[in-house]
C-alpha positions in Angstrom: 18.2 -49.1 26.5 20.7 -48.8 29.3 19.4 -47.5 32.8 21.9 -44.7 32.7 22.7 -41.7 30.5 25.9 -40.4 29.1 27.3 -37.3 27.5 28.9 -35.0 24.9 29.7 -31.2 25.4 33.2 -29.9 25.3 33.8 -26.9 27.6 36.7 -24.7 28.1 37.2 -21.0 28.6 40.2 -19.9 26.8 42.2 -17.1 28.3 45.7 -15.6 28.0 47.4 -13.7 30.9 47.8 -9.9 30.9 51.2 -10.3 31.6 52.0 -12.1 28.3 50.0 -9.5 26.3 51.4 -6.4 28.1 55.1 -7.6 28.1 55.1 -9.4 24.7 52.9 -7.0 22.6 53.9 -3.5 24.2 57.2 -4.0 26.0 55.8 -2.1 29.0 58.5 -1.4 31.7 57.3 1.6 33.6 56.1 1.6 37.1 52.7 1.5 38.4 52.7 5.3 39.4 53.9 6.2 35.8 51.0 4.2 34.5 48.5 5.9 36.8 50.0 9.3 36.0 49.6 8.7 32.2 46.0 8.1 32.7 45.5 11.1 35.1 47.1 13.2 32.4 44.7 11.9 29.8 41.7 13.0 31.8 41.3 14.2 35.3 38.1 12.2 35.7 40.1 9.0 35.6 41.3 9.8 39.2 37.5 9.0 40.1 38.0 5.8 37.9 41.2 4.6 39.8 39.5 5.2 43.2 36.6 3.0 42.1 39.0 0.4 40.9 40.7 0.4 44.2 37.5 0.0 46.2 36.5 -2.9 44.1 39.5 -5.0 44.7 37.9 -7.4 47.2 35.5 -8.9 44.8 38.0 -10.1 42.2 40.4 -11.1 44.8 37.9 -13.3 46.4 37.1 -14.8 43.0 40.8 -15.5 42.4 41.2 -17.1 45.8 38.0 -19.2 45.1 39.6 -20.5 41.9 42.7 -21.2 43.7 40.9 -23.1 46.4 38.6 -25.2 44.1 41.1 -26.2 41.4 43.4 -28.1 43.8 40.5 -30.0 45.2 39.6 -31.2 41.6 43.3 -32.4 41.4 43.9 -34.1 44.8 42.6 -37.3 43.6 46.0 -37.9 42.1 47.3 -38.1 45.7 50.1 -36.0 45.1 50.1 -33.1 47.6 53.3 -31.5 46.2 51.8 -31.4 42.7 48.8 -29.7 44.1 50.9 -27.1 45.9 52.8 -26.4 42.6 49.5 -26.0 40.6 48.4 -23.6 43.4 51.5 -21.5 43.0 51.2 -21.5 39.2 47.6 -20.1 39.5 48.8 -17.5 42.0 51.7 -16.5 39.7 49.4 -16.2 36.9 47.0 -13.8 38.8 50.1 -11.8 40.0 51.2 -11.3 36.4 48.3 -8.9 35.6 50.2 -6.5 37.9 52.5 -5.9 34.7 49.4 -4.3 33.0 49.1 -1.8 35.7 52.9 -1.1 36.2 53.5 -0.8 32.3 53.7 2.9 31.2 54.5 2.3 27.6 58.0 2.1 26.0 57.2 4.7 23.5 55.2 8.0 23.2 52.9 6.3 20.6 51.9 3.7 23.1 51.3 6.2 25.8 49.3 8.4 23.4 47.2 5.5 22.4 46.6 4.5 26.1 45.7 7.9 26.8 43.1 8.0 24.2 41.6 4.8 25.5 41.6 6.3 29.0 39.6 9.3 27.7 36.9 7.0 26.3 36.8 5.0 29.5 36.2 8.2 31.6 33.5 9.4 29.2 31.7 6.0 29.2 32.1 5.0 32.8 29.1 6.6 34.5 26.7 4.8 36.7 28.0 1.4 35.6 31.6 1.9 36.6 31.4 -0.4 39.7 30.4 -3.5 37.5 33.5 -3.3 35.4 36.0 -2.3 37.9 35.3 -5.4 40.1 37.7 -7.2 37.6 40.5 -4.3 37.6 41.9 -5.2 41.0 43.6 -8.3 39.6 46.3 -5.9 38.4 47.2 -5.2 42.2 47.5 -8.8 43.3 50.8 -9.7 44.6 50.9 -13.7 45.0 54.0 -13.9 47.1 53.7 -16.0 50.3 55.4 -14.5 53.5 56.3 -15.9 56.9 54.1 -13.4 58.8 51.8 -10.4 58.3 54.4 -7.8 59.2 57.0 -9.1 56.7 54.4 -9.4 53.8 52.9 -5.9 54.5 56.4 -4.4 54.4 57.2 -6.0 51.1 54.2 -4.6 49.1 52.8 -1.1 48.4 49.5 0.3 49.5 46.5 -1.6 47.8 48.7 -4.5 46.8 48.1 -8.1 48.0 50.2 -10.6 50.0 49.7 -14.1 51.5 50.6 -15.6 54.8 50.5 -19.4 55.6 48.7 -19.8 58.9 48.3 -23.6 60.0 46.4 -25.4 57.3 45.2 -22.2 55.6 46.8 -19.7 53.3 45.3 -16.1 54.0 45.3 -13.4 51.5 45.6 -9.7 52.8 45.5 -6.3 51.2 47.9 -3.6 52.6 46.0 -0.6 53.5 48.7 1.3 55.0 52.2 0.8 56.5 50.6 -0.6 59.6 47.2 -1.9 58.7 45.7 -4.6 56.3 42.4 -6.2 55.3 41.7 -10.0 55.1 40.6 -10.7 51.5 40.2 -14.5 51.4 41.4 -17.9 52.8 42.0 -21.2 51.1 43.7 -24.6 52.0 47.4 -24.9 52.1 49.5 -27.8 50.9 49.4 -29.3 54.3 45.5 -29.2 54.5 45.3 -30.7 51.0 47.9 -33.4 52.1 45.6 -34.3 55.0 42.6 -34.5 52.6 44.6 -36.9 50.4 45.3 -39.0 53.5 41.7 -38.9 54.6 41.0 -40.5 51.2 43.4 -43.2 51.8 44.1 -46.3 53.9 47.6 -45.9 55.4 49.8 -48.9 56.4 53.5 -50.0 56.6 55.8 -52.9 55.9 58.8 -54.2 57.8 59.5 -52.3 61.0 56.5 -51.0 62.9 58.5 -48.3 64.7 61.2 -46.0 63.9 64.4 -47.8 62.6 67.5 -47.9 64.9 71.1 -48.8 64.5 72.1 -52.6 64.2 74.5 -54.9 62.8 75.7 -54.2 59.4 74.6 -56.1 56.4 76.9 -57.2 53.6 76.6 -55.7 50.1 73.8 -57.4 48.3 70.1 -57.4 47.4 67.6 -57.8 50.4 64.0 -58.5 49.6 61.3 -58.7 52.3 59.5 -62.0 52.7 56.0 -60.5 52.8 54.4 -59.2 49.5 52.2 -56.2 49.3 48.6 -57.2 50.2 47.0 -54.5 47.8 47.5 -52.0 45.1 48.9 -48.8 46.5 51.9 -46.4 46.7 54.9 -46.4 48.9 55.2 -42.7 49.7 57.7 -42.6 52.6 60.8 -44.6 53.5 62.3 -44.6 57.0 65.8 -46.3 57.2 68.9 -46.4 59.4 72.2 -46.2 57.5 75.6 -46.9 59.1 77.3 -44.7 56.6 76.6 -42.3 53.8 75.7 -44.2 50.7 73.1 -44.5 47.9 70.8 -47.5 47.9 68.4 -48.8 45.2 64.8 -49.5 46.1 63.2 -52.1 43.9 60.1 -54.1 43.2 60.1 -57.8 42.5 57.7 -60.8 41.8 58.9 -64.4 42.2 58.1 -65.2 38.7 59.6 -62.2 36.9 62.3 -60.9 39.1 62.6 -56.9 39.2 59.5 -55.1 38.0 60.3 -51.6 36.5 63.2 -49.4 37.1 65.2 -48.9 40.3 64.8 -46.0 42.5 68.2 -44.5 43.7 67.9 -43.1 47.3 70.9 -41.2 48.6 71.3 -41.8 52.6 73.1 -39.9 55.2 74.7 -41.7 58.1 72.0 -42.4 60.9 68.3 -42.1 60.6 66.7 -41.1 57.3 63.1 -40.3 56.5 62.5 -39.7 52.8 59.4 -38.9 50.9 59.2 -41.0 47.7 56.7 -41.9 45.0 56.6 -45.6 44.1 53.5 -47.6 42.9 53.2 -51.1 44.1 50.8 -53.8 43.1 49.4 -56.5 45.2 51.8 -59.5 45.3 54.8 -57.5 44.5 57.8 -57.6 46.9 59.9 -54.5 48.2 63.7 -55.0 48.2 66.9 -52.8 48.6 70.3 -53.3 47.1 73.0 -51.8 49.4 76.5 -51.3 47.8 78.4 -51.7 51.1 78.1 -52.3 54.8 75.7 -49.5 55.5 72.3 -51.3 55.7 71.7 -52.7 59.1 69.5 -55.3 61.0 68.6 -56.4 64.5 67.7 -59.7 66.0 63.9 -60.0 66.2 61.1 -62.5 66.5 58.4 -60.0 67.1 55.2 -59.7 64.8 56.6 -56.9 62.9 59.6 -58.9 61.6 58.6 -60.3 58.1 62.1 -61.5 57.6 63.9 -61.4 54.3 65.7 -63.2 51.5 69.1 -62.2 50.0 71.5 -62.5 47.4 75.0 -61.2 48.0 75.2 -59.4 44.8 73.4 -56.6 42.7 70.7 -58.4 41.0 67.3 -58.1 39.3 66.4 -61.7 39.9 64.2 -62.6 42.9 66.5 -64.3 45.5 65.9 -68.0 45.9 67.9 -68.6 48.9 69.6 -66.9 51.8 66.1 -66.8 53.9 66.7 -64.9 57.1 63.8 -64.9 59.6 65.3 -64.1 62.8 66.6 -60.7 61.9 64.7 -57.6 61.2 66.0 -54.9 58.5 66.0 -51.6 60.1 63.7 -50.1 57.4 60.0 -49.0 57.4 58.0 -48.5 54.2 54.9 -46.3 54.5 52.1 -47.4 52.0 49.0 -45.5 51.0 46.0 -47.3 49.3 43.1 -45.3 47.8 39.7 -46.1 49.6 38.0 -44.0 46.8 39.0 -44.9 43.3 40.1 -42.2 41.1 37.2 -42.8 38.6 34.5 -42.7 41.4 36.0 -39.5 42.9 36.1 -37.8 39.6 32.7 -38.6 38.8 31.1 -38.0 42.2 33.1 -34.6 42.3 31.2 -33.3 39.3 29.8 -30.6 41.3 33.3 -29.5 42.4 34.3 -29.5 38.6 31.4 -27.4 37.9 32.4 -24.9 40.5 35.9 -24.8 38.9 34.3 -24.0 35.5 32.4 -21.1 37.1 35.5 -19.7 38.7 37.3 -20.1 35.4 34.6 -18.2 33.7 35.0 -15.4 36.3 38.8 -15.4 35.5 38.1 -15.2 31.8 35.8 -12.2 32.6 38.6 -10.6 34.5 41.1 -11.2 31.8 38.6 -9.6 29.4 38.5 -6.4 31.2 42.0 -6.3 32.3 43.4 -7.2 29.0 43.3 -5.5 25.5 40.8 -6.6 22.8 41.8 -6.9 19.2 40.1 -4.2 17.1 40.4 -4.2 13.3 41.9 -1.3 11.4 41.9 -2.9 8.0 39.7 -5.8 6.9 39.8 -7.8 3.7 38.0 -11.1 4.2 38.7 -14.0 1.9 36.0 -15.4 -0.4 38.2 -18.2 -1.9 41.5 -19.9 -1.3 44.3 -21.2 -3.4 45.3 -24.9 -2.5 48.9 -25.8 -1.2 49.7 -26.6 -5.0 53.3 -25.8 -5.5 53.2 -22.4 -3.8 56.5 -21.8 -1.8 55.4 -18.8 0.0 53.1 -15.7 0.0 53.5 -12.0 0.5 51.1 -9.0 0.8 50.6 -5.4 1.8 48.2 -3.6 3.9 47.9 -0.1 3.0 46.2 1.0 6.1 43.8 3.6 4.7 42.5 5.9 7.3 44.9 4.7 10.1 46.9 7.6 11.7 50.5 7.7 11.9 51.8 6.6 15.2 49.1 3.9 15.6 50.5 0.8 17.4 49.5 -2.3 15.5 49.5 -5.6 17.3 48.3 -8.4 15.2 47.8 -9.8 11.7 45.1 -12.4 10.7 45.8 -14.3 7.4 42.9 -16.4 6.0 42.5 -19.4 3.9 45.8 -21.0 5.0 46.4 -24.6 4.2 49.8 -26.2 4.6 51.2 -29.5 3.2 52.2 -32.5 5.3 55.4 -32.0 7.3 54.9 -28.3 8.0 55.7 -27.5 11.7 56.0 -23.7 11.8 54.7 -20.6 9.9 57.5 -18.0 9.5 56.0 -14.5 9.3 58.3 -11.6 8.3 56.6 -8.0 8.7 58.0 -4.9 7.2 57.5 -1.1 7.1 56.9 -0.5 3.4 57.1 2.9 1.5 53.8 4.0 0.0 53.8 3.6 -3.7 56.2 0.6 -3.8 54.9 -2.0 -6.3 57.5 -4.7 -6.1 57.3 -7.5 -3.6 58.8 -7.3 -0.1 61.5 -6.7 0.9 61.9 -4.1 -1.8 61.2 -0.6 -0.5 61.0 -2.2 3.1 62.5 -2.0 6.5 62.2 -5.3 8.3 60.2 -5.0 11.7 60.6 -8.5 12.9 60.7 -12.2 11.9 58.7 -14.7 14.1 58.1 -18.4 13.9 54.6 -19.6 14.9 53.9 -23.3 15.7 51.4 -24.7 13.3 49.7 -26.7 16.1 49.4 -23.5 18.2 47.5 -22.0 15.3 45.2 -24.9 15.3 46.3 -25.6 11.7 46.8 -29.4 10.7 49.6 -29.9 8.3 48.3 -32.0 5.2 44.6 -31.3 6.0 42.3 -30.3 3.2 40.4 -27.6 5.2 41.5 -23.8 5.1 42.2 -22.1 8.3 42.4 -18.5 9.5 45.3 -17.8 11.7 45.9 -14.7 14.1 49.6 -13.8 14.4 50.2 -11.8 17.5 53.2 -9.5 16.9 56.2 -10.1 19.3 56.8 -6.4 19.4 54.4 -3.4 18.6 54.5 -2.3 15.1 54.1 1.5 14.9 52.8 3.0 11.6 55.2 5.6 10.3 54.6 8.5 8.1 54.5 7.6 4.4 54.6 4.0 5.2 52.3 0.9 5.4 52.7 -2.7 6.6 53.9 -5.6 4.4 54.3 -9.3 5.1 55.7 -12.5 4.0 54.6 -15.9 5.1 56.3 -19.3 4.5 55.7 -22.8 5.8 58.7 -24.7 7.1 59.3 -28.4 8.2 61.4 -29.6 11.3 64.5 -29.3 9.1 63.7 -25.7 8.2 63.1 -26.6 4.6 60.2 -24.9 2.8 56.7 -26.6 2.6 54.0 -25.8 0.1 51.3 -23.4 1.4 48.0 -22.2 0.2 46.4 -18.7 0.9 43.0 -17.0 0.9 42.1 -14.2 -1.6 39.2 -12.1 -2.6 38.1 -10.4 -5.8 38.6 -6.6 -6.0 38.8 -5.0 -9.2 40.1 -1.8 -7.8 43.1 -3.4 -6.1 46.3 -1.7 -7.1 49.6 -3.5 -7.9 50.9 -2.3 -4.5 48.5 -4.6 -2.6 47.4 -7.5 -4.7 50.1 -9.7 -3.3 52.8 -12.0 -4.6 53.7 -15.8 -4.4 56.6 -18.1 -5.0 55.7 -20.3 -8.0 57.4 -23.4 -6.3 59.6 -24.3 -3.5 62.9 -23.4 -5.3 61.7 -20.0 -6.8 64.0 -17.2 -5.9 61.6 -14.4 -7.1 58.1 -13.7 -6.4 55.3 -13.6 -9.0 52.6 -11.0 -8.8 49.1 -12.2 -8.2 47.0 -11.5 -11.3 44.0 -8.9 -11.2 41.3 -8.8 -10.0 42.4 -11.1 -7.1 44.3 -9.9 -4.0 45.4 -11.8 -0.8 43.1 -11.6 2.2 44.0 -10.4 5.7 43.1 -8.3 8.6 45.3 -5.8 10.7 44.6 -5.3 14.4 45.4 -2.8 17.0 44.7 -3.3 20.8 41.8 -1.5 22.3 40.9 -1.4 26.1 37.4 -2.4 27.1 35.5 0.0 29.3 32.3 -0.4 31.4 29.2 -1.0 29.4 31.0 -2.6 26.3 30.6 -6.1 27.7 27.5 -7.4 29.5 28.6 -8.9 32.8 28.3 -11.2 34.6 29.0 -13.8 31.9 27.2 -17.1 31.3 29.0 -20.1 33.1 26.6 -22.9 32.0 23.2 -23.4 30.4 20.5 -25.9 29.7 18.3 -25.7 26.8 15.3 -27.4 25.0 15.6 -27.1 21.2 12.8 -27.9 18.8 12.2 -27.2 15.1 9.0 -26.0 13.5 9.0 -25.5 9.8 12.2 -23.7 9.0 12.6 -22.2 12.4 14.7 -23.5 15.5 13.1 -22.7 18.7 15.4 -22.5 21.9 14.2 -22.0 25.5 16.4 -22.6 28.5 18.1 -21.5 31.7 21.5 -20.3 32.4 23.9 -19.7 35.4 26.0 -16.7 35.6 29.4 -16.4 37.1 27.8 -14.8 40.2 25.5 -17.7 40.7 22.5 -15.7 39.3 20.0 -17.8 37.5 18.2 -16.6 34.4 16.2 -17.9 31.4 16.6 -17.3 27.7 14.8 -17.9 24.7 14.8 -17.2 20.9 14.2 -18.4 17.5 16.9 -19.0 14.8 16.2 -19.4 11.0 18.9 -21.1 9.2 19.3 -20.6 5.4 18.4 -24.0 3.8 21.0 -26.0 2.0 20.9 -26.2 -1.8 19.3 -29.1 -3.4 21.1 -32.4 -2.6 23.2 -31.0 0.1 23.1 -30.5 3.9 25.3 -28.9 6.6 25.8 -29.2 10.5 25.2 -25.8 12.1 26.2 -25.2 15.7 23.7 -23.5 18.0 25.6 -21.2 20.4 25.0 -18.8 23.3 27.1 -15.8 23.6 28.7 -16.0 27.2 28.6 -12.2 27.5 25.2 -11.2 26.1 23.2 -14.5 26.3 22.4 -13.9 22.5 21.6 -17.0 20.4 23.2 -17.6 17.0 24.1 -20.1 14.4 27.7 -21.1 13.4 27.2 -22.6 9.8 29.1 -25.7 8.7 30.3 -26.3 5.2 27.7 -27.6 2.8 28.2 -31.2 1.8 26.4 -33.9 -0.2 23.2 -34.8 1.8 23.4 -37.8 4.1 27.0 -38.4 3.7 29.8 -36.4 5.4 28.4 -33.1 6.6 29.1 -34.0 10.4 32.7 -34.0 9.5 32.6 -30.4 8.4 31.2 -28.5 11.4 32.3 -24.9 12.1 34.5 -23.8 15.1 32.8 -22.7 18.4 33.5 -19.0 18.8 35.8 -18.4 21.7 33.3 -16.4 23.8 30.3 -18.8 23.0 28.8 -21.8 24.7 27.6 -24.6 22.2 24.2 -25.7 23.3 23.1 -27.6 20.2 23.6 -28.7 16.7 21.3 -28.7 13.6 21.3 -30.7 10.5 20.1 -28.1 7.8 19.0 -29.7 4.5 17.3 -28.5 1.4 13.9 -29.1 2.6 14.0 -29.9 6.3 15.9 -29.1 9.6 16.5 -31.4 12.7 18.2 -30.3 15.9 19.4 -31.7 19.1 20.4 -30.1 22.4 23.9 -30.9 23.9 23.8 -28.4 26.8 23.2 -30.9 29.6 26.1 -33.1 28.7 29.6 -33.0 30.0 32.2 -35.2 28.4 30.3 -38.3 27.5 28.3 -38.2 30.7 24.9 -36.6 31.1 24.5 -34.2 33.9 22.7 -35.9 36.8 23.8 -39.4 35.8 27.3 -39.3 37.4 26.4 -41.9 40.1 25.0 -44.4 37.7 27.8 -44.0 35.4 30.3 -44.5 38.3 28.6 -47.7 39.2 28.8 -49.0 35.6 32.6 -48.1 35.4 33.4 -49.8 38.6 31.7 -53.0 37.4 33.6 -52.7 34.0 37.0 -52.0 35.9 36.5 -55.2 38.1 36.1 -57.3 34.8 39.1 -55.6 33.4 41.2 -55.7 36.6 44.0 -57.9 35.3 44.3 -56.0 32.1 44.4 -52.6 34.0 46.9 -54.0 36.4 49.1 -55.2 33.6 48.9 -51.8 31.9 49.8 -50.0 35.1 53.0 -52.2 35.4 53.8 -51.5 31.7 53.4 -55.1 30.8 52.8 -56.2 27.2 48.9 -56.5 26.3 47.4 -58.3 23.2 44.0 -56.6 22.4 41.7 -58.3 19.8 38.7 -56.9 18.1 36.2 -59.4 16.9 33.2 -58.2 14.9 31.7 -57.2 11.6 32.7 -54.4 9.2 32.7 -51.6 11.7 35.6 -53.6 13.4 37.2 -54.6 10.2 37.1 -51.4 8.3 38.2 -53.7 5.5 39.1 -53.4 1.8 38.2 -56.6 0.1 37.8 -60.1 1.7 39.9 -60.7 4.8 40.7 -64.1 6.1 40.4 -65.4 9.6 43.9 -64.4 10.7 44.2 -61.1 12.4 45.3 -58.0 10.6 46.8 -58.4 7.1 46.7 -56.1 4.0 43.0 -55.6 3.6 41.9 -54.6 7.3 42.0 -51.1 8.7 41.5 -49.6 5.3 38.8 -47.2 6.1 39.7 -44.7 3.3 39.7 -47.5 0.6 36.3 -49.2 1.1 34.5 -48.4 4.3 34.5 -44.7 3.5 34.5 -45.3 -0.2 31.7 -42.7 -0.9 33.4 -40.1 1.1 35.0 -37.3 -1.0 38.7 -37.2 -1.0 39.0 -34.1 1.0 37.3 -35.6 3.9 39.3 -39.0 3.6 42.3 -36.7 3.7 41.8 -35.9 7.4 42.8 -39.4 8.4 46.5 -40.2 8.5 47.7 -43.4 7.1 50.3 -45.9 8.2 52.7 -48.6 6.8 52.4 -51.6 9.1 54.9 -53.6 7.2 52.5 -56.1 5.6 53.5 -55.1 2.1 50.4 -53.0 1.4 52.2 -49.7 1.8 51.0 -46.6 3.8 47.3 -47.3 3.5 46.2 -48.6 7.0 44.1 -46.4 9.2 43.7 -46.2 12.9 40.0 -45.5 13.3 37.6 -47.0 15.6 36.8 -47.9 19.3 39.5 -50.7 19.5 42.3 -48.1 18.6 41.0 -45.6 21.2 41.0 -48.4 23.7 44.7 -49.3 22.7 45.7 -45.7 23.1 44.1 -45.4 26.5 45.9 -48.6 27.8 49.1 -47.4 26.3 48.6 -43.9 28.0 48.1 -45.8 31.3 51.3 -47.8 30.9 53.3 -44.6 29.7 54.6 -46.7 26.8 53.5 -48.5 23.6 52.5 -51.9 25.2 49.4 -52.9 23.4 49.4 -54.9 20.3 46.2 -54.7 18.4 44.8 -57.7 16.4 41.9 -56.9 14.1 39.7 -60.1 13.4 36.7 -58.3 11.9 35.0 -59.6 8.8 32.3 -57.3 7.1 28.8 -58.4 6.7 28.9 -61.1 9.4 26.8 -61.8 12.5 27.1 -63.7 15.8 25.7 -66.9 14.3 27.6 -70.3 14.2 27.5 -70.6 10.5 30.3 -70.3 8.1 32.5 -67.0 8.5 30.3 -65.8 11.3 31.2 -65.1 14.8 30.6 -68.6 16.3 32.0 -70.3 13.2 34.4 -72.8 14.9 37.1 -72.2 12.2 36.9 -68.4 12.5 36.8 -68.2 16.4 39.7 -70.6 16.6 42.2 -67.8 15.6 41.4 -65.4 18.4 41.0 -68.0 21.0 44.6 -69.4 19.9 46.3 -66.0 19.9 46.9 -65.7 23.6 44.9 -62.5 23.9 44.6 -60.5 27.2 41.4 -58.7 26.1 38.9 -58.9 23.2 36.2 -56.6 22.1 33.2 -58.3 20.8 31.1 -56.1 18.4 28.5 -57.9 16.5 24.9 -56.7 16.1 24.5 -54.3 13.1 23.9 -57.3 10.7 21.3 -58.9 13.1 19.3 -56.1 14.4 16.0 -57.5 15.8 16.9 -61.0 15.9 16.1 -63.4 18.7 19.5 -65.4 18.8 21.9 -62.6 19.7 21.7 -63.2 23.4 22.5 -66.8 23.3 25.3 -66.3 20.8 27.0 -63.6 22.7 26.8 -65.6 26.0 28.3 -68.6 24.2 31.2 -66.5 22.6 32.1 -64.9 25.9 32.2 -68.3 27.5 34.6 -69.6 24.9 37.1 -66.5 25.3 36.9 -66.7 29.2 37.7 -70.4 29.1 40.9 -69.4 27.2 41.7 -66.8 29.8 40.7 -63.7 27.8 38.8 -60.8 29.5 35.9 -59.7 27.5 34.2 -56.4 26.5 30.9 -56.4 24.6 30.4 -53.3 22.4 26.9 -52.0 22.0 25.7 -51.7 18.5 26.0 -48.2 16.8 22.8 -46.5 16.0 21.9 -46.8 12.3 20.5 -44.0 10.2 17.0 -42.6 11.2 15.6 -44.3 8.1 16.3 -47.7 9.6 14.2 -49.5 12.3 14.9 -47.9 15.7 12.9 -50.8 17.5 15.1 -53.4 16.1 18.2 -51.6 17.1 16.8 -51.5 20.7 16.1 -55.0 20.8 19.7 -56.0 19.7 21.3 -53.6 22.1 19.3 -54.8 25.1 20.4 -58.3 24.1 23.9 -57.4 24.1 23.8 -55.7 27.4 22.1 -58.6 29.0 24.5 -61.2 27.7 27.5 -59.1 28.9 25.9 -58.6 32.3 25.0 -62.4 32.7 28.1 -63.8 31.2 30.7 -61.6 33.2 31.8 -59.4 30.5 32.3 -55.6 30.4 29.7 -53.6 28.4 29.9 -50.4 26.4 26.5 -48.8 26.0 26.0 -47.1 22.7 22.3 -46.4 23.5 23.6 -44.4 26.5 24.7 -41.7 23.9 22.6 -42.3 20.8 19.0 -43.4 21.6 16.2 -40.8 21.2 16.4 -39.6 25.0 20.2 -39.5 24.9 21.0 -38.4 21.4 22.7 -35.4 22.8 25.5 -37.6 23.8 26.2 -38.1 20.1 25.4 -34.5 19.6 24.0 -35.1 16.0 20.5 -35.5 14.7 19.8 -39.2 13.9 19.2 -38.3 10.3 22.8 -37.5 9.8 24.2 -40.8 11.4 25.5 -43.9 9.8 25.8 -42.5 6.3 29.3 -43.5 5.5 28.3 -46.3 3.1 25.7 -44.8 0.9 25.0 -41.4 -0.9 21.8 -39.5 -0.1 20.5 -42.7 1.8 21.8 -43.2 5.4 22.4 -46.8 6.2 24.4 -48.6 8.9 28.1 -47.3 8.8 29.1 -44.7 11.3 31.5 -42.2 10.0 34.6 -40.6 11.4 33.0 -38.3 13.9 30.6 -41.0 15.1 33.4 -43.6 15.5 35.4 -41.0 17.5 32.4 -40.5 19.7 31.9 -44.2 20.3 35.5 -44.5 21.0 35.3 -41.8 23.7 32.3 -43.6 25.3 34.2 -46.8 25.2 37.2 -45.3 27.1 35.0 -43.5 29.5 32.7 -46.4 30.4 35.8 -48.9 30.7 37.3 -46.3 33.2 40.4 -46.0 31.1 
């Protein structure tokens, strides 16, 4: 087992700005004074509430400032101070946008009346816990504008609003108390301070002129390249240059072998001295050059140490000049180069504590948003119990009769359940109507259109063509006000990029009492012009919401920012004990027992163990029941928006197993960051040429060499790469998976004659994607040499078979991922074979990665798997290959990295009897571990 640990736990605190909610949903346009007046008119006690809100402004202001300070520090490793400053301004603008909630007084009497009712509730419930909630409300008074001095900022805002002033390397936030006084709220670094921090983490140097360029003799039109190449990878971040006239020059990078590398950078120059900030990556060995179109660039005679000389071609060329060397003149130009002392990967990992602080402040922000923003409150609910598939349905319609909802109530959202759309759908088009009571025909009969709105399928977290059904909440772009004698009706259609209809399925429930007015309607096909009525006793599902504003005591603050948990199973119960950190820094413990309902005979499911961020309550989110030891891990439920996932449980018909994932971040276990950083650094050193090539957007040839987990084959492949039978996971590798599970994998036509049947699943595809992302283009060609059922042995068809290995050795690869081991677990020959294999590839100039063996099912030998993984790691280390440790996320002590009990692993190639083929979820986890450990 590897000496370091690695991870799994996805975090993120979702939130939407109050500005978006207040403006888009209510259309508020009134002033702050009108808003406060409406609250005072609702109940005189709200005056005391407002005073408490005002006095509490410092706490939330400081929280906001903390967030603005910490977030740029996490981003500064990218070395771009300007981008950091932009991010700071976006955060500040986001905070200031909450002012709109306080300044909005309601565009209609209905909205004002509804808010007044909420204010009455708030006044009645405030009591002794008012201070806790009003800490967040001061965000509505934040003004994020930055002013030249205190007097200007104070004059620009009203009492109790806030403003910022730049002072040296700090930005100071103040609250105006009166026309002549203010209170300092917080300080955080300015852009100049962050720029200095970036420089402190960099080694600065220059090329060409050592001092400021001066006027000299003009140089003829042509391409001028410095004689001296860059000595290390870095970034040209500034250019000083003297120009004899106004012109535009082109800055270029060259190699002697390939000529110009990458695009030219056009730089406009004024006559005289120019100092220009630029961004131009440069790699060791590259030469800097400039093309000048006229007699503008100049040079002076020099034999000093800073004169590197130049070569030239009196033409606009992308070729490296091979003549015209000048060593007695110095071009009057100076390049400033910055080289990182600390690598991005190391800085990110060693900065984990900073990231944890960012997450804490994000949780504070989410808490502020929860109190400053409205919460959806259902006024009519009909939950789906089943759903129609996409079938040939061209659209759906429904009506919500709104029983018990008062006239004038402002409705703000509609949830529709059981949605599934066919491939190609990009938007869902929702039409909402005000419909006369008693109308039985489908909308728009008896209706007045309120609005039509398109919602992006991706924003609704719906995957076109997927087999799973989803619920989607449609926030209304304008308020819907219930009128007298009317109710809400709707129509929903799926559309593609060309605005053509796409088939759509919908959820329903059984209700024998449903009337013809509310059962719902559907288009029988994509070309139908009239709706058909849904037959009794079914009716379409849905939930209608209004906005309700939270008051003190309705939410338990402070919220949970992070947690650690021990999870065990006894009988049919899951025992959870742990510790948590609140957003205030307070530490607390929690414990509880969960009793999941056992699955039916022959089935199992994966349940999520979650901790409510507000109340610290434990609960289970049940996954979909599936055939035992097959594909249950592909059908996990969603993590609730206000919950923290701390574990997963496999719930069978007679037993339960569970694992904790609380102490994992990404694919790195908390506390193991330093060990992982060292491992990544070693792997990156092995892959430096490949990484450098990707950074230059050079073409890369990647090979996968292993057994069936590499091949994902259908049939018997030959020794040549790719072909019709490889990367066919849905045809054979996942042959026992039901069709709805296989349908989640997209398929592609690679032009080999097999058609649209190839999948892109597995760690090699993840590595390709990461290298492509690094290059910013599709530069990686992947060659799959995998053959199922093989080992590393030198016998026929196996890894060291000379006839087989000759193909990848002869294909001019840049990088190969060696992945044998599953078919030779516990054998003594693995180490020697892998060392020999690495030696042959390295002799052919191919960088090598050794992939650890995926963990087989719990019914297989764990000790044999460990023997093989240890041999693979030792071979990689001794022979100079990079290594991806699967034990780091899948052994008993690190199974939280995989996040699934071992009894559910490697079950893709059997039914009711796990074996040795990891499924879709597992392959994606191993792919994430591969990309992380390789530093890609």
